[in-house]
C-alpha atoms as a printed R data frame, in Angstrom:
   type eleno elety resid chain resno        x      y      z
1  ATOM     1    CA   MET     A     1  -99.565 28.588 27.543
2  ATOM     2    CA   ARG     A     2 -101.522 29.264 30.581
3  ATOM     3    CA   LEU     A     3 -100.158 32.020 33.022
4  ATOM     4    CA   LYS     A     4  -99.451 31.101 36.630
5  ATOM     5    CA   ASN     A     5 -101.569 32.799 39.424
6  ATOM     6    CA   GLN     A     6  -98.852 32.851 42.251
7  ATOM     7    CA   VAL     A     7  -99.276 34.209 45.701
8  ATOM     8    CA   VAL     A     8  -97.395 33.764 49.001
9  ATOM     9    CA   ALA     A     9  -99.273 33.312 52.184
10 ATOM    10    CA   ILE     A    10  -97.135 34.626 55.314
11 ATOM    11    CA   ASP     A    11  -97.651 33.666 58.885
12 ATOM    12    CA   ALA     A    12  -95.259 35.672 60.844
13 ATOM    13    CA   GLY     A    13  -94.952 34.388 64.456
14 ATOM    14    CA   ASN     A    14  -92.639 35.383 67.273
15 ATOM    15    CA   THR     A    15  -90.016 32.707 66.546
16 ATOM    16    CA   SER     A    16  -90.331 31.872 62.931
17 ATOM    17    CA   ILE     A    17  -92.177 32.979 59.696
18 ATOM    18    CA   LYS     A    18  -93.948 30.347 57.472
19 ATOM    19    CA   ILE     A    19  -94.368 31.079 53.761
20 ATOM    20    CA   GLY     A    20  -96.613 29.078 51.991
21 ATOM    21    CA   VAL     A    21  -96.333 29.373 48.117
22 ATOM    22    CA   PHE     A    22  -99.477 28.905 46.098
23 ATOM    23    CA   GLU     A    23  -99.765 28.422 42.323
24 ATOM    24    CA   ASN     A    24 -103.269 28.582 40.659
25 ATOM    25    CA   GLY     A    25 -104.872 28.044 44.117
26 ATOM    26    CA   GLN     A    26 -102.687 24.952 45.092
27 ATOM    27    CA   LEU     A    27 -100.267 25.018 48.006
28 ATOM    28    CA   LYS     A    28  -96.992 24.088 46.196
29 ATOM    29    CA   VAL     A    29  -94.384 24.463 48.985
30 ATOM    30    CA   VAL     A    30  -93.766 25.596 52.585
31 ATOM    31    CA   HIS     A    31  -90.813 27.363 53.833
32 ATOM    32    CA   ARG     A    32  -89.765 28.251 57.367
33 ATOM    33    CA   THR     A    33  -87.389 31.013 58.092
34 ATOM    34    CA   ASP     A    34  -86.723 33.764 60.823
35 ATOM    35    CA   LYS     A    35  -86.894 37.717 60.612
36 ATOM    36    CA   GLU     A    36  -83.279 37.867 59.768
37 ATOM    37    CA   HIS     A    37  -83.462 35.666 56.520
38 ATOM    38    CA   PHE     A    38  -86.980 36.439 55.423
39 ATOM    39    CA   SER     A    39  -86.008 39.191 52.909
40 ATOM    40    CA   LYS     A    40  -83.383 36.866 51.111
41 ATOM    41    CA   LYS     A    41  -85.939 33.924 51.242
42 ATOM    42    CA   ILE     A    42  -88.624 36.006 49.587
43 ATOM    43    CA   GLN     A    43  -86.262 37.541 47.033
44 ATOM    44    CA   SER     A    44  -85.320 33.840 46.205
45 ATOM    45    CA   ILE     A    45  -88.992 32.915 45.753
46 ATOM    46    CA   GLY     A    46  -89.582 35.906 43.478
47 ATOM    47    CA   ILE     A    47  -93.520 36.331 43.896
48 ATOM    48    CA   LYS     A    48  -94.692 39.822 44.536
49 ATOM    49    CA   SER     A    49  -98.344 38.955 45.571
50 ATOM    50    CA   ALA     A    50  -98.949 38.264 49.184
51 ATOM    51    CA   VAL     A    51 -101.308 37.710 52.192
52 ATOM    52    CA   ILE     A    52  -99.789 38.594 55.528
53 ATOM    53    CA   SER     A    53 -101.041 37.611 58.873
54 ATOM    54    CA   SER     A    54  -98.692 38.378 61.983
55 ATOM    55    CA   VAL     A    55  -98.429 38.629 65.609
56 ATOM    56    CA   LEU     A    56  -95.360 40.894 65.405
57 ATOM    57    CA   SER     A    57  -95.724 44.447 66.085
58 ATOM    58    CA   LYS     A    58  -97.350 46.822 63.592
59 ATOM    59    CA   ASP     A    59  -93.953 48.261 62.376
60 ATOM    60    CA   GLU     A    60  -92.318 44.793 61.909
61 ATOM    61    CA   THR     A    61  -95.221 43.605 59.980
62 ATOM    62    CA   GLU     A    62  -95.307 46.695 57.697
63 ATOM    63    CA   GLN     A    63  -91.736 45.926 57.043
64 ATOM    64    CA   LEU     A    64  -92.388 42.582 55.873
65 ATOM    65    CA   GLY     A    65  -95.110 43.959 53.406
66 ATOM    66    CA   LEU     A    66  -92.530 46.291 51.708
67 ATOM    67    CA   LEU     A    67  -91.195 43.480 49.825
68 ATOM    68    CA   PHE     A    68  -94.473 42.992 47.881
69 ATOM    69    CA   ASN     A    69  -96.910 44.882 45.432
70 ATOM    70    CA   SER     A    70  -99.770 45.844 47.647
71 ATOM    71    CA   PRO     A    71  -99.898 43.007 50.225
72 ATOM    72    CA   LEU     A    72 -103.235 42.006 51.876
73 ATOM    73    CA   PHE     A    73 -102.597 42.311 55.630
74 ATOM    74    CA   VAL     A    74 -105.045 39.834 57.653
75 ATOM    75    CA   THR     A    75 -105.581 41.022 61.084
76 ATOM    76    CA   SER     A    76 -108.257 40.363 64.038
77 ATOM    77    CA   GLU     A    77 -110.029 43.383 62.547
78 ATOM    78    CA   THR     A    78 -110.245 42.053 58.999
79 ATOM    79    CA   LYS     A    79 -113.954 41.761 57.826
80 ATOM    80    CA   THR     A    80 -114.588 38.299 56.431
81 ATOM    81    CA   PRO     A    81 -115.151 36.926 53.975
82 ATOM    82    CA   ILE     A    82 -112.605 38.900 51.894
């Protein structure tokens, strides 16, 4: 049995948060939620690996990251390629 390599990509905007669920490098589903319901949505997805891009404040962005194991934060200062 092949293990699933799962990660979520999060785009946190001012009005909504988009969550892309990737499995073995393929986008499987996209969810849209707000800050109020984000934690519950992430818990229902159950994936602990994340890449987070956000226009929210540093504090709000760090709060989003607390739900994951060592999330990768992508900012305007991130050196690419990663």
